[in-house]
C-alpha positions in Angstrom: 3.8 16.7 10.0 0.8 17.6 7.8 0.4 21.3 7.0 -3.3 21.7 7.5 -3.4 25.2 6.0 -1.7 24.1 2.8 -3.9 21.0 2.6 -7.1 23.0 3.0 -6.0 25.5 0.3 -4.9 22.8 -2.2 -8.1 20.9 -1.6 -10.4 23.9 -2.1 -8.4 25.1 -5.2 -8.7 21.7 -6.8 -12.4 20.9 -6.0 -13.8 24.4 -6.6 -15.1 23.5 -10.1 -16.7 20.3 -8.7 -18.6 22.0 -5.9 -21.9 22.3 -7.8 -21.8 18.6 -8.5 -20.8 17.7 -5.0 -23.5 19.8 -3.4 -26.0 18.4 -6.0 -25.5 15.0 -4.5 -26.3 16.4 -1.0 -29.4 18.2 -2.2 -30.4 15.0 -4.1 -30.4 13.3 -0.7 -32.8 15.9 0.4 -34.9 15.5 -2.7 -34.0 19.0 -4.0 -31.7 18.0 -6.9 -32.1 19.7 -10.3 -31.1 18.4 -13.7 -28.3 21.0 -13.7 -26.7 19.4 -10.6 -27.0 16.0 -12.2 -25.4 17.3 -15.4 -22.6 18.9 -13.4 -22.0 15.7 -11.6 -21.6 13.8 -14.8 -19.2 16.4 -16.1 -17.2 16.3 -12.9 -17.0 12.5 -12.9 -15.6 12.6 -16.5 -12.9 15.1 -15.6 -11.6 13.0 -12.6 -11.0 9.3 -12.8 -14.0 7.3 -11.6 -12.1 6.2 -8.5 -11.0 9.8 -7.6 -14.5 11.1 -8.2 -16.1 8.5 -6.0 -13.6 9.0 -3.2 -14.0 12.8 -3.5 -17.8 12.4 -3.3 -17.6 10.3 -0.1 -15.0 12.6 1.4 -17.2 15.6 0.7 -20.2 14.0 2.3 -18.1 13.5 5.4 -16.7 17.1 5.3 -20.1 18.7 4.7 -22.2 16.6 7.0 -23.6 18.9 9.8 -22.8 18.0 13.4 -22.5 19.6 16.8 -19.2 21.3 17.5 -18.2 21.1 13.8 -17.5 24.4 11.8 -20.4 24.8 9.3 -19.0 24.6 5.8 -22.3 24.8 3.9 -22.8 28.6 3.8 -19.2 29.2 2.6 -19.6 26.4 0.0 -22.8 28.1 -1.3 -20.9 31.4 -1.5 -18.2 29.8 -3.7 -20.7 28.2 -5.9 -22.5 31.6 -6.4 -19.2 33.4 -7.0 -16.4 31.0 -7.9 -13.9 33.7 -8.7 -14.5 35.7 -5.5 -11.3 35.6 -3.4 -13.2 36.4 -0.2 -15.6 33.5 -0.8 -12.8 31.1 -1.5 -10.9 32.4 1.6 -13.9 31.8 3.8 -14.3 28.3 2.6 -10.6 27.6 3.1 -10.9 28.9 6.6 -13.9 26.7 7.5 -12.2 23.7 6.0 -9.0 24.4 7.9 -10.9 24.7 11.2 -12.6 21.4 10.5 -9.3 19.6 9.6 -7.7 21.0 12.7 -10.6 19.4 14.8 -10.5 16.1 12.9 -6.9 15.0 12.2 -8.0 11.7 10.6 -10.1 13.6 8.1 -7.1 15.9 7.4 -5.0 12.8 6.6 -7.8 11.5 4.4 -8.0 14.8 2.4 -4.2 14.9 2.1 -4.2 11.3 0.9 -6.9 12.1 -1.7 -4.8 15.1 -2.9 -1.7 12.9 -3.3 -3.6 10.2 -5.2 -5.0 12.8 -7.6 -1.5 14.3 -8.2 -0.1 10.9 -9.0 -2.8 9.6 -11.3 -1.3 8.6 -14.6 -2.3 10.4 -17.8 -2.2 8.8 -21.2 -3.2 9.9 -24.7 -4.4 7.5 -27.3 -4.7 7.9 -31.1 -2.9 9.9 -33.7 -1.9 13.4 -32.6 -3.3 13.0 -29.1 -2.0 15.1 -26.3 -1.9 14.1 -22.6 -1.3 16.6 -19.9 -0.8 15.5 -16.3 -0.9 19.0 -14.7 -1.3 22.6 -15.5 -0.3 24.0 -18.9 -0.2 27.8 -19.2 1.0 30.1 -21.9 1.7 27.2 -24.1 0.9 26.3 -27.7 0.1 22.7 -28.5 -0.1 21.7 -32.1 -0.8 18.2 -33.3 -1.4 18.7 -37.1 0.8 18.0 -40.1 2.4 21.1 -41.7 1.1 23.3 -38.9 2.0 27.0 -39.1 2.3 29.4 -36.3 2.6 33.1 -37.0 3.6 35.1 -34.0 4.5 38.8 -34.1 5.7 38.8 -30.5 9.5 38.6 -30.6 9.5 36.7 -27.3 7.5 33.9 -28.6 8.3 30.8 -30.7 9.6 31.8 -34.1 10.6 35.3 -33.1 8.1 36.9 -35.4 8.6 34.3 -38.2 6.2 31.7 -39.5 7.2 28.1 -38.5 5.9 24.9 -39.9 6.3 22.3 -42.6 
């Protein structure tokens, strides 16, 4: 059985950076788009695969379309765009999305399917010294050059205070 709370949280966490672009498309439909929204849309489309971006855009249009009896997601979305690091704004948006997904199980399944497809997209690197990362990388050092040197005074880090390279 689909865990709607987890699905809503994962979806909001993943799409947070794309909200300005997604809402830019909605305001464009209302003839209020700005060049900033269009630029954000282009940046977002480059970060996700073209297929994932188009599917997300259609999904977001469905999620954010106002209708009677449907929890309003627009105000919470605008709060996250205004303060993307505000945990209260993010929590409010997650709550509204969770309510919506509970009311519309087919939409919840579609969101979960989109999340799964994004998780399983393949990543490849091309060219000399390229790096491909198919997930999160934190507290890592990635070096692709010849004879690279890393000097780290921290005894818990690579090299234990020594210089490595060559």
